[in-house]
N, C-alpha and C positions, 0 to 999 in steps of 0.2 A: 504494500500500500504506500502510495506516494505522499499522502497527507493532503490537507485542505489547501486549495489554491488561494492565492492572494485576492484582495478585494477587486483587483482589476478584471478578473475573469471569474465566472461562475464555475464551481467544481463540476466534474463529469463523473457520472455513474455509468459504467459499461455493463450491459446485461447480455450475456450470450447463452447459448444452449442449442440443442438440436432442433430440427423441424418438429413443430407441434409439441415442444417441451413445456410451453407455458411462459416463455420469455416475453412475448408480446403482451400477454394477459397481465403479467406483472408490471411491465413498463407503462402500459396504458392505464392501469389502475392507479399507479403513482401519480400520473399526470391528471387523471380524473379527480382524485381525492385532493390534489393540490394544484388546481387549475391556474392560479395566479402566480405560482412560484416555481413550477416545474416545466421545463421545456423538453420536448420529445423529438428525437430523430430516429427514423426507421431506416436501417441500412438497406432494406428491400427497395428503397426509392433510388438507390445509387448503383444499380447494375449497369454495366457498360455494354449495351446491346450491339455496338459496332466492333469493339476491340476485345471483348471478353472471350474467355476460353470457350471453344465449341466442343460439342460432343454429339454422339449419335443416340437418338432415343430408341426405345424398344421396337418402334415400328420402322426404323431405318431412316429417319429424317434428322438432318443436322439441326441442332438447336443450341441455344446458349446453355452453358453448364451452370445452372443456378446454385450448385453445391460446391463450387470452386472459388476460393477467395480472389483469384486472379481475374474473375469476371466482374469484380467491383471497380468502380471509378474512384480510386483511393484519393486522388487529388480533390475531387468534388466533395468527398466525405470530410476531408481535412478542412476545406473551406467552409462547409456548413457548420461544423463543430466550432470553429474559431469565430464565425460570425455570431452564432447563438450565444456562446459563452461570454463574448465581449459586448453583447447588446445592452447589458444592464437591466434586462427585464426579468431575469430568473435567479433564484437562489441555487438551483440545481438543473443541470442538463443531463437527460438520460439518453444514452445511445444504445439501441437494442438491435440485435440481429445475429444470424448464424456466426458471423466472423467478428463480433464485437471484441473478442479477446484474441483475435488472430491478426487483425490489421494494425500495423504500426500507427497509422493515422488516428486510430482510436486509442490503442493501448498507451501510446506516448502522451496522450492528453488526459487519460483516465486518472481520477483521484481514487476511485474505488472500482473493483472488478467483481462482478457477480456471475455465477454460472448456475443456470436452472437445470437441474439434473432429473431426468425422467427416464424410466426403463424403456428400452427400444420398442418392446411390443406395445406399450401404451402409446408411445409417440406415433407408431405406424398406424394403430387403430384410429387415433385422433385424425391423422392425415387422411386416411381413407374415408372416414365419415365426412370430413370437410369437403373432399372431392365430390362425394355423392350428394350431400345435403345442400351445400352452398354453391358449388361450381357446376354441379350436374355433369361431372366428368366420369369417364369409364374407370372404375376402381381397378380393373384388371391391368390397364395401362400403367397406372400409378404403381402397382405392385411390381410389374415387370421392370419399370425404370428404377425402382428401389433396389431390386436384385441386380440390375445391370451396373449401376454406378452409385446410386444414392447411399447405400449402406457403406460402400468403400470410402466414399468422399467424407462421410461423417466420421469414420474411424481415423481418417488421415488428417482432416483439417479442423474438425470441430471438437471432438472428444478430448484431444490432447490439451486444448486450451483450459480445460477444467483445472489443471494443475496451477494455472496462473491466477485463479480466483482468490479474492480475499474472503469470500463467502460463497458457499454452495447451498442453494435453496432446493427444497424438495418440490418438484413440479407437479406432483400429484395432489398437493395441498390446494386449498382454495386461495383466492387472491388476498384475503385478509390475513391469513397465516403467513403468506409470502411477504406481504408488505410489512408485517410486524417484524419479521426477521431482518429485512433490509433497513428498516428505520433505526435499528441498532447501530448501523453505520452512518446513515445520512441524517438522522433526526436532528442533531444539533445544528446542522446547516439550514434546515428548513425552518428552524426557530429564529434564525437571524434575519434582520431586515436587509432588503436589497439596497445596495449603495450604487446609485446610477452615476454619481459624480465622485471624484477623488476628494479626500479631505484637503482643505486649504493648507498650504505651506507658507510659513512666514517669509521665506525667501522670495515668494511670488510678489511681495510688495516692496522689494528693494528698489531704491532710486537708480535710474540708469544715466542720469545727467544732472 
């Protein structure tokens, strides 16, 4: 843990975990319960569709590899985090995504690092239900893609980042239990007032002529 950032920038909470682990649920709950003080960045918004890693889907079509960190536009992530933390609007900025503990653009800026740990079978069941109920997609295709590359990518790029976490949260718990665990890290920051302007320095009033 790097410690709380100075008043010039809001501290960053990085939240990682596998697909359907509950990381988005946790991050969105934090923002929802603290709407005036918590800023939220979803790494899913920063995939580089032009220059990202390509892979073959289970039906033989070349697609973006959503499970590879090199498919992210890391420069855009860094810019978004810097802009939000320096805005003076938030006490805490939460960055959530598969690679929140794998991308240097996030980890180098993170004050705290959280990993949402959920058994693979539960994550897969949640993902399939999401494909069926929300997206109306063929669950068979999702399963084949998982066996083809998704499982391997998780083991290579997401699961190892668990060791970098300051806190591991049980993703099978409800949002209130997860929030309570995270507040042990970030609670003091959320209790502090936002400082949009720096404190005045006596040297600012020195005569120049």
